[in-house]
N, C-alpha and C positions, 0 to 999 in steps of 0.2 A: 748527411742523412737524406735519403730520397723521399719523394712524396708519399709513397706507400708506407714507409716506416713511421712517418709523421702521422698519417691516418690511423695506424694501428696504436701508436702511443697516445694519441688524443683520446682514444676510448679506453685503453688498457689502464693508464696510469690513475685516473679518477676511480676506476673499478677496483683497483688494487688497495687504494686508500679506504674505500668503502669496505672491502673484505677484512681489512685490518681493524677497522673500528667496530664492525658488527659484534665480535666477541666481547667488546667492552661492556655491553649491556649486562651480560651475565657477570662479568668481573666486578663491575660496580656493585651489583647486588651482594656478591660474596664478600666484598671488602666491607660494606656497611654492616652486614650481618656479623662479620667477624669481630665487630667491636660492641656487640650488644650483650656480651657476658655469658652466652650459652652456646656450646658447640653444637647443640641440636639445631640451632638456626641455620648454621652453615650447611649441615647435612640436608635439611629440609629444602633449602634453596638449590643445592646441587641436584637433588632428585627431581624437584619441580622443573628446574631449567632443562634437564635431560629429557624429561617427558615431553615438554613443549618443542624442544629441538627435533625430536623424532617425528612428532605430529606435523610440524611445519615442513620438515624435510620431505615427508611423503607427498605433500602438496606443492612442492616446488615446481611441478609442471606448469603451474599458472604463470610463473615467470618465464620459463624456458619456451613453452609453447607459444606464448604471446610474443616473445622477442623475435623468434625466427620468422613468423608470419608477418609481423609488423615491418621487419627489415625488408622483406620482399615487397611489400606494399609501398614502402618508402622508395625503393629502387624503381618501381613502376610509376612513381609520382602520383600514387593513388591515395590521397589524403582521406577520402571518405572511407575506404576500406580499412585504413589504419585506425580511424575513429571507431568503426564497427568492431574491430578486434579488441580495443580497449573495453568497449562496452560488454562484449562477450566474456572477457576475462573477469571484469568486475561482477557480472551476474553469476558466473560459476563460483567465484570467491565468496560472494555473499551467501549463495546457497549452501556451500560446504560449511561456512561459518555458522549459519543457522542450524544446520544438522548437529554440529559440535556442541552448540549451546543447548539444544533439545536434549542431546544424549550425554550431557556432562557427568551426571551422576553415575550411570553404568560404566562410562569411560574411566572415571576416577577409580572406581572399585577394581576394575580389571587391571588398570595400571599399577595400583598398589600391590596387587597379588603378583603380577608378572615380574615386576621389578624387585619383589621380595623386601619391601620397605618394613623395617622393624616397627612394632606396634607404637613405640615411644614417639617415633617421628611422624606417624600417620596424621595426627590432628594438625600438625604444622604444615605438612605437605598439602593436605586437603584445603587448608586456609589459603595458601599460596596459589593453588590451582583454581579455586572457586573465584578468586579475584582476577587472576591473569587470563582466565578463559574468555572474559569479556573483551579481551584484546584481539580475539580471533577474527572478527570482521575487518578490523584495521590491518592486521598483519597479512591476511590473504588478499585483501584488496591492494595492499602495498606491493605484494608480489606481482599482481597484474600491471600496476603502474611501473614497477621497476623493469619488467620485461618490455613494456611499451616504450619507455624511455630509451632503453638499450637499442631497440629496433629503430628508433628515430635518431640513432648515432649520438645520444646525449647521456653520458654516464656522469656528467658533472652534477646534474640535479639529483641523481641517486646518491652521490657523495654528500651533497648538501643536506639531504633528508637524513642520512645516517648520522652525520655529525650533529645535526639539530636533535635527533633522538637521544644521543648520549649526553648532550648538555642538559636537556630537559629532564632526563632520568637522574642525573647527578643532583640537580637543584631540587626537584620534586621529592626525591627519596630523602635527602638530607633534611629538608623542611618538615616532612612528615614524621621522620624518625626522631630527630633531635629537637625539632621545634614544637611538635605536637605530642611527643612521647609515644608514638606508635612503634610497634615491633615489626614482626614479619608482615603484618598488614600494610604498614607504611612502605616497606620495600616493594611489595607486590603491586600496590597502588601507584608508586612512582614509575614502575615498569609500564603499567597500564597507560598512564598518562603519556609517557614517552612514546608508546606505540600509536596512540591516537594522534599525538602531535605530528608524528611522521606522515601518517595517512592524510592528515589535514593539509600539510605543506605540499604533498604531492598533488592533492586535488586542486589546491589554489594555483599551483604552477600550471597544471594542465589546463585549467579554465582560462588563466590569463594569457597564455601563449598559444593555445589552440582552441579558444573559445568558439570562434566562428565556425570551424569545421565541426566541432562537437555539437553545436546548435542545429547543424543540418542533419543530425542523426535521425534516421527513420527506423523505428524499432521493428517493423516488418522485415526490413533487410538484415537487422542485427540477428533476429531469431529465424532467418531463412534456413530451411531444412538441410540443404546441401552444405552450406557454409558451416552450420553447427556440427554436422556429421564430420567434416574435415577437422574442425576445431577439436572435437572430442577424440577423433582417431589419433591425431598427433599427441594430445595430452594423455590418452590411454597408454601409448607406447612409453612415454616418459615416466608415467607412474609405475608401470610394471618394471621398467629399468631401475627406478629408484628403490623398489622393493629388494632387488638383488643387491644393490649397493648397501642399503640398510642392514640386510641379512649378513653380509660379509663383515661389515664394521662391528655390528653387535656381537657376532660370534667371535671375532678377534678379541674383543674386550673380555667376553665371558671365558673363552679358552685360556686366556692369560690369568684370569681370576681363579680358575680351578687349579692352577699350578702354585697358588699361594700368594700372599700379599706382596712379597718381595718381587716376584717376576711380574705381577700386575702393575706395581709402581714403575719397574724398569721399562716395560712395554709402553706405559702411559707416557713416560718421559720421552722415549724414542719416537713416539708418534707425533710429538710436537715438531719434530724435524720434517715429518710428512705434511703437517698442518702449515708450517711456514712456507714450504714449497707450493702448496696448493693455493695459498692466498695470492701469490704472484701469478701462478699459471692460470688460475681462474680469471684474472684480469685479461690475459691474452685470449682466453677462451671467449670471454664476452666480446672482445674485438672481432673474433672469428665470427660469432653469431651476427653481429651487427653488419660487418662489411661483406661477408660471404652471402648473407641474405640480400643485402643491397644490390650487389653485383649480379646475383641470380635473377632478381626481380627486374633489373635494367637490361637483362640479356647481354651483359658485358663479360664474355668468357675470359678475355685477356686479363681484365681487372681481377676476376675471381681466382684465376690460376696464380697470378703473381702474389695475391694476398695470401693464398695458402702456402706458397713457397717462403714468403717472408715470415709468416707465423711459425713455420718450422725452423727457420733460421734463428729467430728469437728464442725459440724453445731450445735449440742446440746451445746457444750462447748461455742461457740461464742454467741449463743442465750442467754445463761445464763449470760454471761459477759455483753453483750449489754443491756439486760433488767435491770440488777442491776445498771449499769452506768447511763442509762436513767432515772431510777426511783429515784436515789439519786442525780444525777447532771444534769438532763435535763434542768431545769430552769436556772441553772447557765451557761450552754453552750449557751442557747439562748440569755442570757444577753451579751455574748461576741459578738453576731452578730448585736445587736441593743441596743440602750439606750432609745428607745421609750417605756415609761412605759405602755402607752395604749395598744400597740401591745403585750408587754410581759404579760400584764394581760389577754388579750384575748387568747393568746397562752396557758397560764396556764390552762384555762378551758378545753382545748382539749388535754392536755398532756397525760392523761391515754390512749388515742387511739395511740399516738406515742409510748408509752411504750410497747404497744401490738404488734407493727410491727415486731420485730424479731421472736417472737414465731409464729405469723401468716404467715410470709413469708419464713421461713428457708426451709421448705420442697420444695417449688416451685424452689428456687435457686438451691438446690442440684439436684432435678430431671431434671431441665433443662440441666445441665451438662451431666447427664447419658443419657437422651433421644438424645441429640445432638451427643454424642459419638457413640451411637448405631444406629444413623440415624432413630430413631423411631419418626420422625418429625410429623406424623399424630397425635400422642398422645399429643404433645405440642400444636398442632392447636385445638384439641378437648377441651383440658383443659382450654385453654384461651378463646375459644368461650363460653363455659359453664360459666366460671367465669365472663366474660365480660357481658353476658346477665343477669346473676344474679346481678351483680353490678348495672346496670341501672334499673332493676326491683325493688330492694330494695331501691335504691335512690328515685325513684318517689313515692314509697309508704310511706317511712319514712320521706323524707325531708319536707313536708307540716307541720308536727308536731314537728319533732326533729331538723330541720334546719341544721346547720352545723354539729351537732352530727350525723344527718342522713347520711350526705356525708361521714363522717369518718367511720361510721358503715358499709356503703356500700364498702368502700375501704378495710377495714380489712377482711370482709367476702370474698371479691374478692381474697385477697391474700391466705386466708385459702382454698378457693375452688380450686384454681389452684394446690396447693399441694395435696389436698385430691383426686382430679380426677386423677392426675398423679400417685398417689400411687395405686389407683384401677386399672388403665390401665396397670401399670407395672406388678402388680401381675397376670394379665391375659396373660402376654406375655411369650414366651419360655425362655426369659432371667431369669425370676424369679424362674423357676423350674429346669433349667439346672444345674447340679452339677458335 
């Protein structure tokens, strides 16, 4: 294994562990509520978790924007600018969190209507929401910290934070629910405590390891107009790109739901195969963010190009492995998730589409990392917009005759298009020609 591969794996592997542990926060909540004796609790947690997932997904630009610019500052050995980037990210995160807290009542009302929450569940969802919303400052600041640590080539601390959150969530939720007799309030409070524990750990680590440079911060430089403009420009593009991703994913779910509970369940199971692939590929995307940003900042064109080539080599290897595993064992894996024969039979009909996911999506994952690292965020926006528009166009043409096959065809072409457009855009940039 060469030095470049070791660099990539040093960042990618802890990031993959982090990605795998993140969903455990929601799974723990569902598991605990599943033993409270009322099915309504599970539904309330599912709806509440989905609501916060969408909200936090929209503000994921705090992580991505911070990581690319920090990696470039790291490559330039500009510790002061790296510190300023963290401060800007935290300021924006706290401002957004403050807005969410102020507007929590109307946001809750709109969410209940848009998500079509049945009246029986609304009081429970409201209780969960009103407690967990106070975790917004912690979560959004944690996004900024995560991006900052990735930019500094340190994904181990993000892994430690994620593991800590899960441990705290388990302990706190169990104590509150079974020790103090709380119901959904205990589950929500356990999640809240875990979120703040993660933010506290990230803060303590940053202060202990980077305290000297953080103490040198001058807020006039943090809030300097040109620097803020670049920060918001990068994050604006990422935010708009995320809107397209959210629109496609939410429509995929809703289009499946309109075809009945059976196909909704089948599509949900098959999308787990996409999720498993994304957990691993996102880890390599993080490596792309950190390393490509670093080499761009250091003006090391050779290191940059070798990194891109090795990232795609790892992508090809993982695509081959995932495709083979899904083709040979995809049905067996789905059987582990449910014993409903009707759902399994329905899912089997669409398994070829799921098998195509790794090959269709690999380029988009790798390019996302490269584009974030180089802060070429306009390219990410353009590719997502073109792919999103094509997704809806193909669906509305194909769905009347192909039905659920038309939905999956649209999704696969969407993944392919993202990667293809990013490839074209990259080859037109100065990054592609600089040696």
